[in-house]
C-alpha positions as a printed Julia matrix, in Angstrom:
420×3 Matrix{Float64}:
 152.33  231.21   74.52
 153.25  230.31   78.81
 150.73  229.46   81.36
 152.14  229.62   84.75
 148.56  227.98   86.36
 147.81  224.63   86.41
 146.48  222.66   83.65
 142.72  220.89   83.33
 143.58  217.36   82.39
 139.9   216.17   82.96
 138.73  218.5    81.35
 140.77  218.07   78.13
 140.25  214.06   78.3
 136.14  215.11   78.33
 136.06  217.68   75.83
 138.94  215.41   73.68
 136.04  212.09   73.7
 133.63  211.87   70.69
 130.07  211.61   71.19
 128.28  208.32   70.86
 126.31  208.08   67.64
 122.24  206.82   68.64
 122.15  204.17   66.35
 124.98  202.3    67.58
 123.49  202.76   70.43
 120.42  200.71   69.78
 122.23  197.99   67.52
 123.76  196.64   70.83
 120.56  196.48   72.85
 119.0   194.46   70.2
 121.82  192.49   70.16
 121.24  191.78   73.84
 117.8   190.63   72.9
 118.78  188.28   70.5
 121.38  186.87   72.74
 118.88  185.99   76.12
 116.06  185.06   73.3
 118.27  182.46   72.16
 118.97  181.01   75.88
 115.4   181.41   75.99
 114.72  179.55   73.07
 117.59  176.84   73.63
 116.08  176.39   77.26
 113.11  176.06   75.77
 113.94  173.18   73.58
 115.55  171.2    76.03
 113.23  171.27   78.54
 110.66  170.35   75.87
 113.29  167.53   74.68
 113.38  165.91   78.21
 109.52  166.04   78.84
 108.96  164.42   76.32
 111.69  161.43   76.61
 110.02  161.34   79.95
 106.68  160.92   78.8
 107.77  158.61   75.7
 109.22  156.49   78.37
 106.3   157.02   81.17
 104.17  155.55   78.06
 106.31  152.69   77.56
 106.36  151.82   80.95
 102.52  151.57   81.2
 102.01  149.44   77.88
 104.68  147.09   79.16
 102.59  146.92   82.59
  99.51  146.9    80.91
 100.96  144.12   78.04
 102.54  142.4    81.01
  98.49  142.48   82.97
  97.26  141.67   79.59
  99.89  138.84   78.7
  98.74  134.76   78.51
 101.5   132.67   79.01
 101.83  129.26   77.22
 102.85  126.63   79.86
 103.41  122.99   79.8
 100.69  120.99   82.28
 100.73  117.16   83.27
  97.77  115.23   84.57
  97.82  114.04   87.92
  97.39  110.04   88.14
  96.33  108.09   90.84
  99.67  105.44   92.13
  98.64  102.14   91.92
  97.63   99.51   93.43
 101.13   98.56   94.89
 103.94   99.94   95.74
 107.0    98.93   94.06
 110.39   98.92   96.12
 113.57   98.38   94.48
 115.97   96.86   96.92
 119.89   95.57   96.6
 120.47   92.01   97.7
 122.47   89.06   97.15
 121.48   85.89   96.0
 122.14   82.28   97.61
 121.16   79.08   97.5
 118.19   77.19   98.93
 120.17   74.8   100.83
 123.98   74.13  101.24
 125.62   71.46  102.9
 129.5    70.66  103.93
 130.13   66.8   103.49
 132.46   65.51  105.99
 134.01   61.99  106.13
 132.17   59.83  108.66
 134.07   56.67  107.89
 138.06   56.43  108.2
 139.97   55.48  105.18
 141.42   56.41  102.15
 139.66   57.15   98.76
 139.7    54.85   96.38
 137.18   57.06   94.17
 136.16   60.31   93.21
 133.44   60.55   91.16
 132.41   64.14   91.06
 134.8    67.24   90.83
 133.72   71.0    91.06
 131.04   72.28   88.88
 128.98   69.14   88.56
 125.53   68.7    88.86
 124.4    66.03   91.06
 121.26   64.13   91.92
 119.88   62.65   95.59
 121.98   58.95   96.24
 123.98   60.03   93.43
 127.75   58.51   94.34
 130.21   61.45   95.12
 133.33   59.37   96.42
 134.13   55.7    97.81
 136.66   55.39  101.25
 138.22   52.2   101.55
 138.67   51.09  105.68
 140.0    47.48  106.0
 140.17   47.85  109.83
 136.38   48.13  109.16
 135.79   45.28  107.45
 137.71   43.35  110.28
 135.89   45.19  113.64
 132.48   44.09  111.45
 133.79   40.62  111.38
 134.67   40.36  114.9
 131.77   41.39  115.94
 129.85   39.36  114.41
 132.05   36.22  115.93
 131.15   37.98  119.31
 127.19   38.47  118.2
 127.49   34.55  117.55
 129.02   33.05  120.66
 126.6    35.87  122.81
 123.55   33.86  120.94
 125.06   30.5   121.94
 125.43   31.64  125.48
 121.73   32.63  125.37
 120.85   29.18  124.65
 122.37   28.13  127.02
 121.03   30.11  129.84
 117.8    29.64  128.31
 118.48   25.34  128.63
 119.57   25.85  131.97
 116.51   28.45  133.22
 114.14   24.88  131.75
 115.73   22.73  133.63
 115.72   24.79  137.08
 111.94   25.43  136.06
 111.22   21.64  136.02
 113.23   20.73  139.16
 111.35   23.12  141.03
 108.03   22.13  139.49
 109.09   18.05  140.36
 109.97   18.92  143.57
 107.51   21.82  145.01
 104.67   19.17  145.86
 107.19   16.85  147.44
 107.96   19.74  149.36
 104.43   20.89  150.38
 103.73   16.96  151.89
 107.07   16.82  152.88
 109.01   14.52  151.83
 111.46   16.58  150.27
 112.83   19.09  153.36
 111.98   22.5   152.79
 115.91   23.35  152.11
 116.17   21.47  149.02
 112.61   23.45  148.18
 114.25   26.9   148.55
 117.44   25.76  146.15
 115.16   25.16  143.89
 113.17   27.85  143.56
 116.19   30.34  143.68
 118.39   28.32  141.37
 115.05   28.98  138.8
 115.24   32.48  139.32
 118.85   32.69  139.1
 118.35   31.19  135.48
 115.77   33.09  134.57
 118.26   36.71  135.6
 121.41   34.55  133.66
 118.75   34.14  130.81
 118.12   38.28  130.84
 121.81   39.06  130.45
 122.26   36.4   128.33
 119.69   38.78  125.92
 120.33   41.48  126.54
 124.37   40.99  126.17
 123.35   39.52  122.12
 121.19   43.13  122.14
 124.04   44.94  122.5
 126.07   43.7   120.77
 123.5    43.97  117.57
 123.53   47.74  118.33
 127.52   47.79  117.86
 127.12   45.57  114.48
 124.7    47.86  113.53
 127.0    50.94  114.01
 129.81   49.41  112.09
 127.43   47.98  109.36
 126.36   52.1   108.97
 129.77   53.03  108.97
 130.41   50.92  106.24
 127.27   52.85  104.81
 128.65   55.64  105.08
 132.1    55.14  102.97
 129.88   55.72  100.24
 129.6    59.34  100.12
 126.11   60.2    98.07
 124.65   63.68   97.55
 122.12   64.51  100.34
 119.75   66.48   98.2
 119.94   67.49   93.9
 122.44   70.58   93.24
 126.17   71.35   91.73
 129.55   70.78   93.68
 130.88   74.14   94.46
 134.12   73.23   96.61
 136.3    69.91   96.55
 139.5    69.29   98.79
 140.0    65.47   98.48
 141.19   63.44   95.34
 141.76   59.59   94.74
 144.65   57.96   97.39
 143.65   61.88  100.12
 143.61   60.0   103.62
 140.06   61.04  105.21
 139.29   60.97  108.94
 135.73   60.24  111.14
 135.53   62.51  113.65
 132.88   64.46  115.07
 134.57   67.22  115.82
 138.05   67.12  113.2
 136.22   65.0   110.23
 138.12   65.52  106.59
 136.18   67.94  104.89
 134.86   66.58  101.45
 132.7    68.82   99.34
 130.59   71.41   99.01
 127.06   71.12   97.55
 124.48   73.23   96.97
 120.93   72.91   95.61
 120.04   75.86   92.72
 116.7    74.44   91.77
 115.25   77.92   94.13
 117.04   80.53   94.85
 116.87   82.6    98.4
 117.63   86.09   98.49
 117.53   88.18  101.67
 116.25   91.78  101.72
 116.19   94.56  104.11
 113.17   96.41  103.68
 112.89  100.21  104.92
 110.53  100.76  107.69
 108.34  102.97  105.73
 107.9    99.99  102.99
 107.98   96.7   105.29
 104.18   97.67  107.13
 102.73   96.17  103.83
 105.0    92.84  103.44
 103.82   89.25  104.5
 104.97   86.46  102.95
 103.36   85.35   99.55
 103.47   89.34   97.42
 105.36   88.91   94.59
 108.85   89.47   93.9
 110.86   90.25   90.97
 114.6    89.48   90.59
 116.58   91.93   88.37
 120.36   91.5    87.46
 122.56   93.53   85.51
 124.45   90.47   83.69
 121.02   89.93   82.17
 119.05   93.38   81.3
 116.55   92.05   79.29
 114.77   88.85   81.89
 112.97   89.02   85.32
 113.26   86.69   87.38
 109.71   86.14   89.77
 109.66   84.87   92.98
 107.65   85.15   96.22
 108.39   86.93   99.66
 108.61   83.71  101.57
 109.45   84.4   106.04
 109.97   87.85  106.83
 111.61   88.13  110.3
 108.69   90.23  112.44
 111.09   92.51  113.75
 112.03   95.77  112.67
 116.0    96.29  113.68
 116.27   99.17  115.58
 120.02   99.76  114.33
 118.71  100.27  110.02
 114.85  100.75  110.57
 114.77   97.29  108.42
 112.54   94.25  108.06
 114.61   90.86  107.44
 112.9    89.8   104.08
 113.65   86.26  102.34
 112.49   85.91   98.9
 112.67   82.48   97.04
 113.05   82.33   93.51
 112.39   79.24   91.25
 115.58   78.97   89.15
 114.67   75.46   86.72
 117.09   76.23   84.06
 119.67   76.88   86.24
 120.42   81.29   85.17
 120.67   82.29   88.56
 123.59   81.55   90.43
 124.29   81.87   94.09
 126.43   84.79   95.0
 126.05   87.29   92.69
 123.85   91.1    93.18
 120.68   91.37   91.93
 117.8    93.92   92.48
 114.86   92.86   94.73
 111.89   94.49   93.09
 108.89   93.71   95.67
 105.07   94.89   94.95
 104.01   95.92   98.26
  99.87   96.31   98.88
  99.36  100.34   99.44
  98.24  100.91  103.03
  97.68  104.45  102.32
  95.96  106.46   98.54
  98.86  109.02   96.91
  99.22  110.28   93.36
 101.64  110.69   90.7
 103.1   113.6    89.86
 105.71  114.54   87.42
 109.28  115.68   89.34
 109.36  118.68   87.04
 106.03  119.98   88.82
 107.57  120.73   92.29
 108.0   124.14   93.42
 110.7   124.33   96.53
 110.47  128.4    97.98
 110.08  129.88  101.38
 106.5   128.5   101.4
 107.84  124.94  100.9
 106.85  122.54   98.63
 104.13  123.56   95.96
 102.21  122.44   93.19
 100.59  124.86   90.67
  97.56  123.62   89.29
  95.51  125.55   86.51
  91.96  125.26   87.21
  90.23  126.83   83.93
  92.91  128.68   82.77
  93.99  130.47   86.71
  96.78  129.4    88.23
  96.19  128.31   91.7
  99.58  127.49   94.3
  98.73  124.31   96.27
 101.05  123.23   99.32
 101.7   119.61   98.76
 102.93  116.55  101.22
 105.64  114.3    99.02
 105.5   110.25  100.65
 108.08  109.08   98.3
 110.54  110.64   95.64
 110.87  108.09   92.47
 113.45  109.79   90.66
 111.26  111.22   87.53
 108.42  111.2    89.57
 107.17  111.56   93.28
 103.88  110.51   95.25
 101.71  113.2    96.75
  99.1   111.96   99.61
  97.79  116.07  100.11
  97.25  119.08   97.87
  96.22  117.64   94.73
  93.65  115.58   93.63
  93.39  113.21   90.89
  93.03  115.18   87.32
  94.64  118.15   88.38
  96.4   119.66   85.83
  99.9   120.87   86.93
 102.44  123.57   85.42
 105.72  121.19   84.1
 108.83  123.54   85.03
 107.06  126.85   86.07
 108.36  130.15   86.18
 110.74  131.7    89.0
 107.73  134.87   88.93
 104.71  132.41   88.4
 101.75  133.79   91.27
  98.61  132.92   92.62
  95.98  133.78   90.22
  98.3   134.08   87.07
  96.33  133.67   83.6
  97.72  131.02   81.74
  97.21  128.74   78.66
  97.95  125.38   78.75
  99.92  123.07   76.22
 100.2   119.23   76.45
 103.11  117.47   78.4
 106.21  117.46   75.52
 107.36  113.48   74.92
 110.16  112.64   77.26
 113.13  111.2    75.07
 115.4   108.32   77.03
């Protein structure tokens, strides 16, 4: 069959589509609702889990904060003690002999005897060496002969004076009566005065020669060189046969002797301790090579003036050394027991807190921490001296925590025993 008119395709398509069944549409709607409900359930579960986690963390934080507030720390404490009556100051020093003498030749000649050597201990007046000077003996003999001549001249002058006096005593009455001329009387009087002057000159010559002879005899004594005091020979520059010269400026240097029965040390005390130093205070010398012994001594001299460059006071300490254990020239440490001028307290260095607030210590009172500012007088290493901020018997915390605050409650324990 032929159709000349247009074909209606839309109508054909609509007529060809099958109509939807009512059951199919209902199932699709239930599926969509299930998906929505599932998504909602998941979201609710996620929200619930998040809220529970947040609540748990909040409760944990609150519990931790509460525990922190209620926590009572256990701390080690040490008791503040008053410092001693004396301030012990240790300073480096060098020992020296109490007396040192360089012995020079006082007589020129050759050494015939040398009785001592380096290291020998000698007594005062002990012979050290003998000097032979033959020309000195000749000078002494010549001076003795000259003295004998002068004495004879003195006797002659005295005899002439006696004769002149007798003559004048005889002629004076005659001159007064006019039996002897006045000229003769004047001659007799002046002759007596001249003889008296001659006697005085002769006496002066005798004294001068006696003095010269005494000098020569003294030089003769100098031929025997003796020790001026008890000590030890530390230097020897001559031997038998050596030529020595006696001269005030270029005499021969023979020996050095040091007195070691008393050792002297010089120390420079810092200004902060110098005001308590005075003669008579106790001291002790320690030598590193003799660790098991302390040598007691006494301050004997002070300079009484602070050196402006170093701000120190020169102090001398004398140490008895009867057994010779100390030697001059060794390094040592002098321990001065200086009477303390101002009271202070001893605190362990482990208790010091240093922060933006300055130097502090944590004092425990009735289980509560109180931070006190302190003033440090001196650092002694393991301990420090404090003059403000604490009192006797205070309990200070050792090695306090960084976050330790004022008002914190603590439980105290005694200070642990130190092991050296």
